[in-house]
Every structure is written in C-alpha cells, then in structure tokens.
C-alpha positions in Angstrom: 75.6 223.4 66.8 77.4 223.3 63.5 80.7 224.2 65.1 80.1 221.8 68.0 79.7 219.0 65.4 83.2 219.9 63.9 84.8 220.0 67.3 83.2 216.7 68.2 84.7 215.1 65.1 88.1 216.6 66.1 87.9 215.2 69.6 86.9 211.8 68.1 89.9 212.0 65.8 92.3 213.0 68.7 91.1 210.7 71.4 88.5 208.0 70.7 88.8 206.2 67.4 91.8 203.9 66.7 93.2 203.7 63.2 92.5 201.0 60.7 95.4 198.9 59.7 98.2 200.9 58.0 101.3 199.7 56.1 103.8 197.5 57.6 107.5 198.6 57.4 108.6 198.9 53.7 105.0 198.5 52.4 102.9 201.2 50.8 99.1 201.4 51.2 96.5 203.2 49.1 93.5 204.6 51.0 90.5 205.5 49.0 87.6 207.4 50.7 88.8 206.2 54.1 89.3 202.5 53.3 92.5 200.7 52.3 92.4 199.2 48.8 93.2 195.5 48.7 95.8 195.3 45.9 96.4 191.6 45.6 99.0 191.3 42.9 100.3 194.8 42.2 101.5 196.8 45.3 102.4 200.5 45.0 106.2 201.1 44.7 108.5 204.0 45.6 111.0 204.9 42.8 113.6 207.4 43.7 111.4 209.1 46.2 108.3 209.1 44.0 105.3 206.9 44.7 103.7 205.0 41.9 100.4 203.0 42.0 99.0 200.2 39.7 96.8 202.1 37.2 94.1 199.4 36.5 93.5 198.5 40.1 93.3 202.0 41.3 91.1 203.3 38.5 88.8 200.4 38.6 88.4 201.1 42.4 87.4 204.6 41.4 84.7 203.2 39.2 86.4 203.5 35.8 86.5 201.0 33.0 90.0 200.3 31.7 91.1 199.1 28.2 94.5 198.5 26.6 95.4 198.7 22.9 98.5 196.6 22.4 99.5 198.0 18.9 99.7 201.6 20.1 100.7 200.8 23.7 97.7 203.1 24.7 95.6 202.7 27.8 92.1 204.2 28.0 89.9 204.7 31.1 86.3 205.8 31.0 84.4 207.1 34.1 81.0 208.5 33.4 81.5 211.3 30.9 85.3 211.5 31.5 87.7 209.7 29.1 91.4 209.4 29.9 94.0 208.2 27.4 97.8 207.9 27.6 100.7 206.0 26.0 102.8 204.0 28.4 106.2 205.7 29.0 104.9 209.2 28.1 104.2 212.1 30.6 101.3 213.3 28.5 97.8 212.3 29.1 94.6 213.2 27.3 91.5 214.0 29.4 88.3 214.6 27.4 90.4 215.6 24.4 92.6 218.0 26.3 96.3 217.3 26.8 97.7 217.3 30.4 101.3 216.8 31.4 102.1 214.6 34.4 105.1 215.0 36.7 106.5 211.6 35.8 106.1 209.0 33.1 104.2 205.7 33.5 106.0 202.3 33.2 105.3 198.6 33.1 106.6 196.2 35.7 105.7 192.5 36.0 102.9 193.0 33.5 101.3 195.9 35.4 101.2 199.5 34.4 102.3 202.0 37.1 101.5 205.7 37.2 102.5 208.5 39.6 100.0 209.0 42.4 99.1 212.5 41.1 97.9 210.9 37.9 94.4 210.2 39.4 94.0 213.7 40.5 95.0 215.2 37.1 92.8 212.8 35.2 89.7 212.2 37.2 89.6 215.1 39.6 90.3 213.0 42.7 92.2 214.7 45.6 95.4 212.9 46.3 97.9 213.2 49.2 100.8 211.3 50.8 101.0 210.4 54.5 104.7 209.8 54.9 104.4 208.7 58.5 102.1 205.9 57.6 103.5 205.3 54.1 100.0 205.7 52.7 98.6 207.2 49.5 95.4 209.1 50.5 92.8 209.5 47.8 89.4 211.2 48.2 86.8 211.2 45.5 84.9 214.3 46.8 82.4 214.4 44.1 81.4 210.8 44.7 81.2 211.3 48.5 79.0 214.4 48.0 76.7 212.6 45.6 76.3 209.7 48.1 75.6 212.1 50.9 72.7 213.9 49.3 69.4 213.5 51.1 71.0 211.1 53.7 70.7 213.3 56.8 67.0 213.9 57.4 67.3 212.8 61.0 70.2 215.0 61.7 68.4 218.0 60.1 65.7 217.5 62.7 68.4 217.3 65.4 69.9 220.6 64.1 66.5 222.3 64.4 66.2 221.1 68.0 69.7 222.1 68.9 69.6 225.4 67.4 66.2 226.3 68.9 67.7 225.4 72.3 70.8 227.6 71.7 69.2 230.7 70.3 69.9 232.6 73.6 72.6 232.3 76.3 72.0 229.7 79.0 72.9 229.7 82.6 74.2 226.3 83.7 74.1 224.9 87.2 74.8 221.3 88.1 76.3 218.8 90.5 78.5 215.9 89.8 79.3 213.3 92.4 82.1 210.7 92.1 83.4 207.7 93.9 87.1 207.0 93.3 88.9 203.8 94.5 92.7 204.1 94.3 95.0 201.0 94.9 97.5 201.1 97.7 100.0 198.5 96.8 99.8 196.0 94.0 98.7 192.5 93.2 97.1 190.4 95.9 98.3 192.8 98.6 96.6 195.9 97.0 94.1 197.7 99.2 91.5 200.0 97.4 91.3 203.4 99.2 88.1 205.4 98.5 88.1 209.0 97.6 84.7 210.6 97.2 83.7 214.1 96.2 81.3 216.5 94.7 81.8 219.1 91.9 79.5 222.1 91.7 79.2 223.6 88.2 78.2 227.2 87.7 78.5 228.9 84.3 77.2 230.4 81.1 76.9 228.9 77.6 75.9 229.8 74.0 76.2 227.6 70.9 79.8 228.5 70.5 81.2 229.6 74.0 81.0 228.2 77.5 82.6 229.6 80.6 82.4 227.6 83.8 83.5 227.5 87.4 83.9 224.1 88.9 84.1 223.9 92.7 85.3 220.6 94.0 85.1 219.1 97.5 86.9 215.9 98.3 86.8 213.5 101.2 90.4 212.3 101.5 90.2 210.8 105.1 90.9 207.3 104.0 93.8 208.3 101.8 95.2 210.4 104.5 95.0 207.6 107.0 96.7 205.2 104.6 99.6 207.6 104.1 99.9 208.3 107.8 99.9 204.5 108.6 102.7 204.0 106.1 104.7 206.5 108.1 105.1 208.7 105.1 103.0 211.7 105.9 105.2 214.9 105.9 104.2 218.5 106.5 104.3 219.0 102.8 101.9 216.1 102.4 99.5 217.6 104.9 99.6 220.9 103.1 98.8 219.3 99.9 95.9 217.2 101.4 94.5 220.4 102.8 94.5 222.1 99.4 93.0 219.0 97.7 90.0 218.9 100.0 88.6 222.0 98.5 89.6 223.8 95.2 88.1 225.7 92.3 88.8 225.5 88.5 87.7 228.0 85.9 87.2 226.7 82.4 86.6 228.6 79.1 85.8 226.6 75.9 85.6 228.8 72.9 84.4 227.0 69.7 84.9 230.1 67.6 88.6 230.1 68.2 89.2 226.4 68.9 90.8 227.3 72.3 90.2 225.9 75.7 91.5 227.8 78.8 91.8 226.4 82.5 92.9 228.2 85.6 93.2 226.7 89.2 95.3 227.3 92.3 95.6 223.5 92.2 98.1 223.8 89.4 100.6 225.2 91.7 100.9 221.8 93.6 102.6 220.4 90.5 105.0 223.2 89.9 102.8 225.0 87.5 101.6 228.6 87.9 98.5 228.6 90.1 97.5 232.0 89.0 97.7 231.7 85.3 95.4 230.5 82.6 96.6 227.3 80.7 95.5 227.3 77.1 95.0 224.3 74.8 94.7 225.1 71.0 92.8 222.4 69.1 94.4 223.7 65.9 97.8 223.2 67.4 96.9 219.6 68.5 96.0 218.9 64.9 99.2 220.4 63.5 100.6 218.2 60.8 97.3 216.4 60.3 96.4 218.5 57.2 93.1 219.6 58.9 92.6 223.3 59.2 90.2 223.6 62.2 89.5 227.3 61.8 88.7 227.0 58.1 86.5 224.1 58.9 84.6 226.0 61.6 84.2 229.1 59.5 83.0 227.2 56.5 80.4 225.2 58.4 79.1 228.1 60.4 77.9 229.6 57.1 75.7 226.6 56.3 72.0 226.5 56.9 71.5 222.7 56.9 73.3 219.6 58.2 73.8 218.3 54.7 75.6 221.5 53.8 77.8 221.2 57.0 78.7 217.7 55.8 79.6 219.0 52.3 81.9 221.6 53.9 83.6 218.8 56.0 84.1 216.8 52.8 85.8 219.8 51.2 88.1 220.1 54.2 89.1 216.4 54.5 92.9 216.2 55.1 94.8 214.0 52.6 98.2 214.2 54.3 96.9 212.2 57.4 95.4 208.9 56.6 94.1 208.3 60.2 92.4 211.7 60.5 90.9 211.4 57.0 89.5 207.9 57.7 88.2 208.8 61.1 86.4 211.9 59.8 84.8 210.0 57.0 83.6 207.2 59.4 82.2 209.9 61.7 80.5 211.7 58.9 79.0 208.4 57.5 77.8 207.4 61.0 75.1 210.0 61.0 73.5 209.1 57.7 69.9 208.0 58.0 70.8 204.4 57.0 73.0 204.0 60.0 70.3 204.9 62.5 68.2 202.0 63.9 64.7 202.7 65.3 64.4 201.7 68.9 60.9 202.5 70.2 60.4 206.2 69.4 64.2 206.7 69.3 66.9 206.5 66.7 70.3 205.1 67.5 73.5 205.2 65.5 76.7 203.4 66.7 80.2 203.5 65.4 82.5 200.7 66.5 86.3 200.3 66.2 88.7 197.6 67.3 92.5 197.8 67.4 95.0 195.6 69.2 92.4 194.2 71.6 90.9 197.5 72.5 87.3 198.1 71.2 85.6 201.5 71.2 81.9 202.2 70.5 80.5 205.7 70.1 76.8 206.2 69.7 74.2 208.9 69.3 70.5 208.5 70.3 68.0 210.9 69.0 64.8 211.1 71.1 61.7 211.9 69.0 58.1 212.8 69.5 56.2 212.5 66.3 58.3 214.2 63.6 60.5 216.2 66.0 63.7 215.6 67.9 63.1 216.4 71.6 66.4 215.3 73.1 69.5 213.2 72.6 72.0 210.9 74.3 75.7 210.5 73.5 77.6 207.6 74.8 81.1 206.1 74.5 82.4 202.7 75.8 85.9 201.2 75.7 86.8 197.6 76.4 90.1 195.7 76.5 88.8 192.2 75.5 85.9 191.7 77.7 87.1 194.0 80.5 85.4 197.4 80.7 87.9 200.3 80.7 85.4 203.1 80.5 81.8 204.0 79.7 80.3 207.5 79.4 76.8 208.7 78.7 75.5 212.3 78.4 71.8 212.7 78.0 69.5 215.8 77.5 65.8 216.3 77.3 64.4 219.9 77.4 66.6 221.9 79.8 67.8 219.0 81.9 71.0 217.0 81.2 72.5 214.0 83.0 75.9 212.4 82.9 77.3 209.0 84.0 80.9 207.9 83.7 82.6 204.7 84.9 86.3 203.9 84.6 88.2 200.8 85.6 92.0 200.3 85.4 92.4 196.8 86.7 94.3 196.7 89.9 94.9 200.5 90.0 91.7 202.4 90.2 88.0 202.5 89.6 85.8 205.5 89.3 82.0 206.2 89.1 80.7 209.7 88.4 77.1 210.8 87.9 75.4 214.1 88.0 72.9 216.5 86.4 72.8 220.0 84.9 70.0 222.4 84.4 69.9 225.1 81.7 68.1 228.4 82.1 67.7 231.2 79.6 69.7 234.3 80.7 70.7 237.8 79.3 74.3 237.2 80.5 76.9 236.1 78.0 79.9 233.8 78.7 83.4 234.9 78.8 85.2 233.9 75.5 88.8 234.4 76.7 90.8 235.4 79.8 90.5 239.1 80.7 93.0 241.5 79.2 96.1 241.5 81.3 95.6 237.9 82.6 98.6 235.6 82.3 98.0 233.0 79.6 100.4 230.0 79.1 100.3 227.7 76.2 100.0 224.3 77.7 101.2 222.3 74.7 104.3 224.5 74.4 105.2 224.0 78.0 104.8 220.2 77.8 107.0 220.2 74.7 109.6 222.1 76.7 109.5 219.6 79.5 109.7 216.7 77.1 
C-alpha cells in the first residue's frame, strides 16, 4: 500500500493536477512549501546568471525576525534558536556563531537587500532549488513541514491497516467492464453519433506491489461498419481491421517495485507496432528531469511502518528542481491530513480541487468506517471545462468487491460510459512481475521520441 500511495502521487503529478500560476516571461517567482510568495515591492532578480532574492521578504516568510544595524551595515535574522548575521556586500555570514561563506555577496538595490538563493539553505537549513523552465526558485522547509505533519494522519493510519490486511496474500482478480461509446460521424449540426458497445473481461493476479492481468475485449461495431460502408469507404483492409477489433486480448503487467508497466496485444499491429512484443512504460523515465527519484522514493517508503513515516519519507524526497511536481506532491500529501477530511455519515471524505485556464479538476478519497475501523474506500476524479463535464471516474471497494464507473464527454466528438465490478479471492498463485526471459520488450517512450 505504501508504494501504491507513491505511485498514485506520481500519477496525479503526471496527469491530473494542473499547476498553480508560474512566472510570466522575464519574471522570477519564489515558491515556498508549494505556494508562490507574494513579493509586492521587491521581486527576485537575475544578475549574470545568478538568482538573488529579497532577504527580508523571504526570511520573514520563513518565520524569521529581521533587524538592521545602520552603523555597521549588519543584518540579523532570528528564527527559533537559530541566529543569522551578515554584513551587506560580504560573502561571509555567521550562523549561531559559526562563519559560513556564501557563493556570492549580498547587495542593496532600491532600498532592498538581496542575497543569492542558496543563502537561505546555508543559513536556515532550507532546501533550495531552481526550476529554469518555470523561472522559479523552489524552497522547501522540510523541518517545518515534518513538524506540521506529526499526528495529522490518524485516519490514513487506519486505512493503511485495512489496506495491508487485505494485501497480506496474493489475490486472484476477476471482473467485467461494460462500456457504451458514441463516436461522431461528421461535425457540427450534421454530426451523427455512432454507437460502439463492448465488454471487457478481466482475469489476473495481484499483490500489494505487482499486478498481472489479461483483458479480453469484445466489441459490437455493426453501426460503425454500416456508417463506413454507406459512405462508400469500406476497403478490404478496413474489413480486416474491423474483424480484428471485434475481439482482441491485451496482457498488462504493473510492477510497483520497479515502477514499470508492460502491455502486449496483437491489436498493436494494426497501427504499425509490433503485435507480438511487450511495450514498456517506465514511470521513472516519465519523471525524468523533474528531480523526483521514483525508485528512491519507493524504497524509502516501503521500509516505513506507519503512514506518517511514509509522509516523512515523501517530504525528504520532494524535488526542488521542478516547481510543479513539488507543489503537486505537497498538495497531495496535505490532502490526506485529518483536518482535510469531512465526516459524512459514517464516512470521511477529503477532496482536492484545482482550476487552471477554465479547466477544473477534483480528486477525492472517501474512507468507509465501521466504528473505529476503515472497512472500504472510494476514489473519484472529475474534470470540467467551465460547467461542461469532460470526465468523471469513481472506483469503490468494500471487502473483496470493487466497482468502477467512468463517464467521458468530448463535445461534438464522442461520449463514453463504462461501469463494471471486480472480485478479489485469496490464492497461492503469484502475479508475473515482468515479461518472461526471451520475450521482446520495447521501450514505448523511446519509440515515441524517435517518431517525434
């Protein structure tokens, strides 16, 4: 379950949560613990490739008290038991009586004292990074975040007990998903929605860290085939494709230990791919450049025996070279604190909302309880453009029974409804963690990059 939490945060980072506002062209932002600092009259500056931030504004945001002695041109900052002192224009600072040398000197401009971004890290122990793509200084006060997180995850601790008791042994998974897809033929007022219905049969094995699954799909393409034929565009190749689409299998392996997902299907051959090979997606590779080391995060959290300890490991692994990833992870971590759950009947619900450029996303977790125990959960996600629904998704589990409902709507192009259920049964069999030795494996991201 601990690794599943990490992967969930990664997926939220990659797909679901839009960024907060970042700097406009030529501007530099300062992000502290996931939120942009509002620096009213002293913006950060870039001097010969080195970023400087306004000392007083940043240190006061970090909770320090700042004082200036005009006679000696000395500035002092006090935060808790830590005292910082330096002379403007010098590269030397004194931290609790010990001298430290910075990589550049402070200076005064327009009545404001500026210091290099690393100054905060060297003086107050704050982790500092630079996101060049977003022109954002990323600062994380890990000590403060950890202190604020202590004792705040009692509900998630109960969820962890429920989840780990359910995942003590391998499970056999069997389920059925039914969907109704409407695809537009034409556009505007002349568009005709053509139905495509189908069923997917799921059959696989799962542990807390690995799942291997076969998905057998049956499609009813009669209406689509008629539309193509009526348009006079049905070729022999089209008929062959339709025949293969009516019934096909896909094998999927998701390994949370390695962060890799593998897929294999003869269907891939229809698009010029290899229909006999496994296609691999590496979550670590997807996060390349974000500053987040997925494997280190997975390994560190797997050693923890409580949800709070998992959170502490996540805070230690926050990336400070990617402002979006850092902010999203902090929002996700914060979402599951007790204070962000609302009691609804016997359940507890936590919802995280984001809105960017007219698109709003809400991700929620519902913990079902009976007395003092968590007995099930529901995870949901909704996406809207203005008031128009783009997608809603809900996965719910109680005991060994799970259900899923998905709706999608791309105005004028397609709609889809999918629902189904899955049942888990204890088994002695273990899931396959990777393709068999000798099987052909193709890196999907590498191939897509070559095509691009």
